[in-house]
C-alpha positions, 0 to 999 in steps of 0.5 A, spaced: 933 194 308 933 198 314 938 195 319 933 193 324 934 185 326 927 182 325 924 176 321 919 180 318 920 182 310 917 188 307 914 189 300 912 196 297 905 195 294 901 201 291 903 207 296 903 202 302 909 198 306 907 191 307 910 187 312 910 180 312 913 173 315 914 167 312 913 160 316 913 153 314 907 153 309 904 160 311 905 167 309 903 172 315 902 179 314 904 183 320 902 190 318 900 194 313 902 202 313 901 207 308 907 211 305 905 217 309 905 214 316 911 214 321 912 206 321 919 206 323 917 209 329 911 204 330 915 198 329 922 199 331 922 205 335 926 209 330 924 216 328 925 218 320 924 225 322 930 230 323 930 234 329 929 240 325 923 238 323 921 236 330 923 243 332 919 246 327 912 243 327 913 242 335 912 235 335 
């Protein structure tokens, strides 16, 4: 979905991204992020913000 090589899957549920992994007989929830969070940076080191936004907000 995001072009990152990983064994995690993602589903969008009620304004939250749920990242999970399926193994033999179990489903493991890896993490849950609200849609307002920058989860791409936390998980993959990929920023979802533009340089213009970073310059404007000074972050």
